C-alpha positions, 0 to 999 in steps of 0.5 A: 330691765323689767322685774319678774315680780314688780316692787310695790313702786315700780308702776309709779316709777315707769309711769313718771319715766314715760310721762317725762321721756316718751313723746308718743306717751299720751301725757308727755306734752304736759311733762316732758314736752313742757320741760319737766325732767327727773333728777338723774339719781332716780333713774335708778328704781332702787333710789327712787323706792328708798326716797319714796317708800312707803306709799300711803293707800291710795296715794299718787306721786305729786310734784310740790311745784307743778312746774318742777322736776321729779326728785326727792325735794320736789315729790310727795304722796297725795290724795286725788283731792290734794292733787287737784288743788295743786294743778297748774290750772287751779283757779285763784281769786283775790279778795279784800287784797288776799289771794285764795285758792277758790276751791278752798273758799268753795269748800269752806262756804259750800258754794260752787267754785264758779260762784266764788269766782263770779263774786270775786270778779265783781269785787264782793267783800270776803264776808258777803262772798262766803255767805250762802245767799242768793244776791239779786243782780244790782249791777247790770250787764257788766256783772252778767258779762263778768259772771259769763267769763268767770264761768268760762275760766273755771271750765277745765274742757271746751264745749266739745271736750278738749282740755284747756291745757297751756298748749291748747288755749288761745286768748283772742284780741278781746281777751277771751279764751278759746280752744286751739284744736277747735279753731284748727278744726273751724279753719280746716272746715272753711279752707274745705269749703273754699276749695269746694266752691272754687 
Protein backbone atom coordinates (compact mmCIF):
# COMPACT_ATOMS: atom_id res chain seq x y z
CA UNK A 1 0.00 0.00 0.00
CA UNK A 2 1.52 3.39 -1.02
CA UNK A 3 2.61 5.84 1.68
CA UNK A 4 0.89 9.21 2.07
CA UNK A 5 4.27 10.85 2.46
CA UNK A 6 6.74 8.47 0.72
CA UNK A 7 9.94 7.76 2.68
CA UNK A 8 13.33 8.65 1.12
CA UNK A 9 14.01 5.37 -0.71
CA UNK A 10 10.44 4.51 -1.68
CA UNK A 11 10.74 5.71 -5.32
CA UNK A 12 13.96 3.66 -5.73
CA UNK A 13 12.20 0.57 -4.33
CA UNK A 14 9.20 1.08 -6.63
CA UNK A 15 11.42 1.57 -9.70
CA UNK A 16 13.34 -1.61 -8.91
CA UNK A 17 10.09 -3.59 -8.63
CA UNK A 18 8.72 -2.15 -11.89
CA UNK A 19 11.89 -3.04 -13.81
CA UNK A 20 11.81 -6.63 -12.56
CA UNK A 21 8.11 -7.41 -12.31
CA UNK A 22 6.08 -5.32 -14.73
CA UNK A 23 6.26 -6.59 -18.34
CA UNK A 24 4.60 -3.35 -19.50
CA UNK A 25 7.37 -1.19 -18.04
CA UNK A 26 9.72 0.26 -20.70
CA UNK A 27 12.90 -1.17 -19.09
CA UNK A 28 11.46 -4.60 -18.24
CA UNK A 29 13.23 -6.36 -21.17
CA UNK A 30 16.65 -5.43 -19.71
CA UNK A 31 15.72 -6.61 -16.19
CA UNK A 32 12.80 -8.98 -15.50
CA UNK A 33 12.72 -9.94 -19.17
CA UNK A 34 16.21 -11.44 -18.92
CA UNK A 35 15.72 -13.07 -15.52
CA UNK A 36 16.80 -10.37 -13.05
CA UNK A 37 14.77 -10.71 -9.84
CA UNK A 38 14.58 -9.24 -6.32
CA UNK A 39 15.43 -11.13 -3.14
CA UNK A 40 12.23 -12.05 -1.19
CA UNK A 41 13.30 -9.98 1.85
CA UNK A 42 13.13 -6.81 -0.21
CA UNK A 43 9.42 -7.28 -0.90
CA UNK A 44 9.14 -5.50 2.46
CA UNK A 45 10.06 -1.84 1.94
CA UNK A 46 11.26 -1.42 5.54
CA UNK A 47 13.87 -4.19 5.05
CA UNK A 48 15.05 -2.58 1.80
CA UNK A 49 15.38 0.80 3.54
CA UNK A 50 17.26 -0.76 6.48
CA UNK A 51 19.72 -2.51 4.15
CA UNK A 52 20.32 0.44 1.79
CA UNK A 53 20.22 3.51 4.05
CA UNK A 54 21.59 6.11 3.83
CA UNK A 55 21.57 7.05 0.15
CA UNK A 56 24.45 9.35 -0.87
CA UNK A 57 23.42 12.53 -2.68
CA UNK A 58 23.13 12.00 -6.44
CA UNK A 59 23.65 8.23 -6.24
CA UNK A 60 21.52 5.50 -7.83
CA UNK A 61 21.12 1.87 -6.90
CA UNK A 62 23.49 -0.43 -8.80
CA UNK A 63 23.92 -4.21 -9.00
CA UNK A 64 27.61 -5.08 -8.55
CA UNK A 65 27.17 -8.07 -10.86
CA UNK A 66 25.05 -6.70 -13.77
CA UNK A 67 23.72 -10.23 -14.38
CA UNK A 68 22.86 -10.80 -10.70
CA UNK A 69 19.66 -10.11 -8.78
CA UNK A 70 18.71 -7.18 -6.56
CA UNK A 71 19.66 -8.01 -2.96
CA UNK A 72 21.85 -6.74 -0.11
CA UNK A 73 24.88 -8.75 -1.25
CA UNK A 74 24.78 -7.45 -4.83
CA UNK A 75 23.63 -3.83 -4.50
CA UNK A 76 25.33 -0.55 -3.64
CA UNK A 77 24.90 3.16 -4.30
CA UNK A 78 26.89 4.47 -7.27
CA UNK A 79 27.35 7.69 -9.19
CA UNK A 80 26.30 7.87 -12.85
CA UNK A 81 29.96 7.56 -13.89
CA UNK A 82 30.41 4.41 -11.78
CA UNK A 83 27.23 2.92 -13.22
CA UNK A 84 28.42 3.55 -16.78
CA UNK A 85 31.57 1.57 -15.98
CA UNK A 86 29.52 -1.38 -14.74
CA UNK A 87 27.10 -1.76 -17.66
CA UNK A 88 26.77 -5.08 -19.46
CA UNK A 89 27.90 -3.41 -22.67
CA UNK A 90 31.14 -2.04 -21.16
CA UNK A 91 33.88 -2.43 -23.78
CA UNK A 92 36.94 -4.45 -22.78
CA UNK A 93 40.26 -4.56 -24.65
CA UNK A 94 43.27 -6.82 -24.30
CA UNK A 95 46.66 -5.09 -24.32
CA UNK A 96 49.93 -6.97 -23.77
CA UNK A 97 47.90 -9.95 -22.57
CA UNK A 98 46.01 -7.97 -19.90
CA UNK A 99 42.25 -7.23 -20.06
CA UNK A 100 41.25 -3.61 -19.42
CA UNK A 101 38.06 -1.55 -19.52
CA UNK A 102 38.47 0.73 -22.53
CA UNK A 103 36.90 3.64 -20.65
CA UNK A 104 39.57 3.36 -17.89
CA UNK A 105 42.39 3.57 -20.42
CA UNK A 106 40.64 6.44 -22.22
CA UNK A 107 40.42 8.47 -19.01
CA UNK A 108 44.02 7.75 -18.05
CA UNK A 109 45.37 8.64 -21.51
CA UNK A 110 43.01 11.46 -22.47
CA UNK A 111 42.12 9.59 -25.67
CA UNK A 112 38.68 8.63 -26.96
CA UNK A 113 37.30 5.17 -26.18
CA UNK A 114 37.07 4.29 -29.89
CA UNK A 115 40.75 5.25 -30.31
CA UNK A 116 41.69 2.87 -27.49
CA UNK A 117 39.60 0.07 -29.03
CA UNK A 118 41.08 0.70 -32.48
CA UNK A 119 44.68 0.68 -31.21
CA UNK A 120 44.11 -2.48 -29.16
CA UNK A 121 42.55 -4.21 -32.19
CA UNK A 122 45.76 -3.81 -34.21
CA UNK A 123 47.94 -5.10 -31.37
CA UNK A 124 49.65 -1.94 -30.12
CA UNK A 125 51.76 -2.26 -26.97
CA UNK A 126 50.44 -0.63 -23.79
CA UNK A 127 52.94 2.26 -23.94
CA UNK A 128 52.21 3.01 -27.60
CA UNK A 129 48.45 2.72 -27.11
CA UNK A 130 48.44 5.20 -24.22
CA UNK A 131 50.44 7.91 -26.03
CA UNK A 132 48.52 10.99 -27.15
CA UNK A 133 50.14 10.76 -30.56
CA UNK A 134 48.56 10.60 -34.01
CA UNK A 135 50.01 7.52 -35.65
CA UNK A 136 50.25 7.28 -39.42
CA UNK A 137 48.48 4.22 -40.78
CA UNK A 138 51.35 1.85 -41.62
CA UNK A 139 49.16 -1.24 -41.53
CA UNK A 140 47.21 -0.73 -44.77
CA UNK A 141 43.56 -1.57 -45.44
CA UNK A 142 43.39 -4.28 -42.75
CA UNK A 143 43.92 -1.68 -40.03
CA UNK A 144 41.26 0.55 -41.59
CA UNK A 145 38.74 -2.32 -41.57
CA UNK A 146 39.68 -3.22 -37.98
CA UNK A 147 39.23 0.42 -36.96
CA UNK A 148 35.80 0.60 -38.61
CA UNK A 149 34.64 -2.59 -36.88
CA UNK A 150 36.06 -1.37 -33.54
CA UNK A 151 34.26 1.96 -33.89
CA UNK A 152 30.98 0.20 -34.63
CA UNK A 153 31.35 -1.99 -31.52
CA UNK A 154 31.79 1.09 -29.33
CA UNK A 155 28.48 2.62 -30.42
CA UNK A 156 25.60 2.02 -28.00
CA UNK A 157 22.96 2.71 -30.68
CA UNK A 158 22.47 2.07 -34.39
CA UNK A 159 22.32 5.02 -36.80
CA UNK A 160 18.53 5.15 -36.37
CA UNK A 161 18.78 5.45 -32.57
CA UNK A 162 17.86 1.89 -31.51
CA UNK A 163 19.82 0.63 -28.47
CA UNK A 164 22.20 -2.26 -29.05
CA UNK A 165 20.72 -4.38 -26.25
CA UNK A 166 21.43 -8.15 -26.26
CA UNK A 167 17.87 -8.74 -27.50
CA UNK A 168 18.19 -6.16 -30.29
CA UNK A 169 21.66 -7.15 -31.52
CA UNK A 170 22.25 -9.70 -34.28
CA UNK A 171 25.50 -11.01 -35.73
CA UNK A 172 25.76 -11.61 -39.48
CA UNK A 173 27.51 -14.62 -41.06
CA UNK A 174 30.47 -12.31 -41.72
CA UNK A 175 30.66 -11.47 -38.00
CA UNK A 176 29.22 -7.93 -38.25
CA UNK A 177 26.81 -6.59 -35.64
CA UNK A 178 23.39 -5.42 -36.86
CA UNK A 179 20.24 -3.89 -35.35
CA UNK A 180 17.34 -6.36 -35.26
CA UNK A 181 14.75 -3.52 -35.17
CA UNK A 182 16.14 -2.01 -38.38
CA UNK A 183 16.37 -5.47 -39.96
CA UNK A 184 12.69 -6.17 -39.18
CA UNK A 185 11.69 -2.81 -40.69
CA UNK A 186 13.78 -3.54 -43.81
CA UNK A 187 12.17 -6.98 -44.26
CA UNK A 188 8.70 -5.46 -43.74
CA UNK A 189 9.40 -2.83 -46.46
CA UNK A 190 10.65 -5.52 -48.85
CA UNK A 191 7.54 -7.64 -48.24
CA UNK A 192 5.35 -4.58 -48.77
CA UNK A 193 7.01 -3.87 -52.13
CA UNK A 194 6.57 -7.51 -53.18
CA UNK A 195 2.86 -7.41 -52.32
CA UNK A 196 2.43 -4.10 -54.15
CA UNK A 197 4.11 -5.41 -57.30
CA UNK A 198 2.20 -8.71 -57.43
